[in-house]
N, C-alpha and C positions, 0 to 999 in steps of 0.2 A: 507415655502413650496415652492417647485419649480414648476413653471408653464410653459406653452408653451412659447418658445422664451427666457427663462432665462438661464443663465450660472452660474455654480458654479465653483469657482477656489480657490486654496489654494496656497498662495504665501509664500515661506520660504526664506526670504531674510535677516533675522536677526538670530543671535545665540539663540538657545533655552536654557534657564537656566539649565535644567536638562539633557541635551544631552551630553553623553560621547564623541560623535563624535566632538562636538564643543569645549569641555573643555579638552579633552584628550591630552596627550603629545606625541602621536605616531608620529606626524609630517609628515604623508604620505597622508592624505586626501587632495585632490586637487592638488597634486604634480605629474608631469609626471614621470613615472617609466618605465624602460625597463623591459619587461618580458623575462626571460631566455628561456621560451618555445615558445615565439612568432614566431621566424623564423622557428622552427620545425612545428608549427601548420599551418602556411600559406604555407609551402612547402609540406605539406601532409606527413611528416615523423615522426610526434610526435606519441609516444606510449600512448594510452589512457588506463584508468583503466581496462576496459573490455578485453584488449588485453594482459595483463600480464598473464603468465602461471606459476602456482606454483605446486609443487609435492603434491599429495594427497589432492588437493583442492576439496571442496564440493560446490555444487551449490544449492541454495534454490529458490523455487517459492511459493509465497503466494497463498492461496486458499480462495476466497471470496464467499459469499452466492449469490444465484440467486434470492432471495426474499428480501423484504424490512422490514418485520416484522414477528416475531414469536419466537420460542424457539428451540435451538439446543438440541435434545435429545441424539443423538449419531451419530458418523461417522464411517462407516466400512472401516478401513484402511488396513485390511489383504490382500486383492487382490492387492492393490497398492504396499504394502511392498514386495510382491512376484515378482514384475517386476524386471528383471535383472538390476543391477547398481543403484537401489534405495537404499539409505542408511537408511532412516527413514522417518516417517511421524509424525510430532509433532503436537499434539493437547493438549491444556490446557485451557479448557473453563473458569476456574477461574482466571488464571493469564495473559492470553493474554490481550493486551491493545486494547480496543474497538476504542478509538479515538486516532489517531496517535500523535496528538499534546499533549496528556496527558503524553507522554514519557518524555518530558522536564520539566514537573511540578513536583517538589518533594513533594508538599503538596497535590496533587490530589490522591484520593484513586483509587486502581486498580478496574476497572469496570467489567472486565470479558466479555465473549462473549456468554454466554448462551442465553441471551435475544438479539435477533437481532434488532438493532436499525436503520439500513440502508442497502440498496442494496450494495453488494460488501464487506460487513463487513468481515474482515479476521477471519477465524475459524481454519486454519491449515497452516502448512508449509511443503512442500515436499522437502526433501534433497536427492540429487543424485550425481553421479560421473560426470555428464555433465549437462549443462544447458538444452540441448534438452530433455534428459531423465526426468529431473525434471519437465519441462514444460508439457511434454506428460503425465506423471504420475499425475500431478496436475489436468489436464483436465479430466482424468479418475477417479479421486477420487470421490466417492459418496458424499464427503463433498462439492463439487461444487453445489450439490443439496442434502444437508444432510437430514437425517430423521428428520423432523421438525414438531412440533405442531404449527399450525397457528390458532389462535382463533380470530374470527371475533367479532365485537362489539355486535352482537346479541347473542354471546356465542356459536355459532355453531362451531364445530371442523372440520377442514379440515385435512384429514390424507394422501391424495395423491394429488400431484401437477403435472400436465402435462404442460411442457413448449412447446410453439409452435415451429415448425421447422423453421430454417432461410429461408428467401426467396431464390428461385432458383437463382443461379449465385452469391450469396453473401456468403462470408466465415466469420466465427466468428473470 
């Protein structure tokens, strides 16, 4: 147990027997390497991933919940799909991955997103012809405050949730 005035430290000064970094044969760990993009980055002339432009590129913005617990019943996507330059709104409550770390685990079952487990849980993706349109449409999607059944521990059902307005002078 750590108490007042104590310090916890971890010293890694010996090879770990199960570490591929210590036993691997790549030969680059700990060696100085020149980065081909180094001069471009420090001079401000490097092209970053977001700056590349491709023909017919689609942009996606994730839509998260504004509550931390409940059930997603439905999301009305029709109004958002009607916005010019919106390509589609993808919702798949059974196959979306609830916990993003789950995507790398091949043995983890798909959890779905019908049951909201945390604030900001992804329930939809808005696809559009530009990032700005996708972001605006995602903010307008009723999915940012989807039709939700929230059941309290007492069993009382809340059918309408009003979110407080942001403080004056503050932007979301």
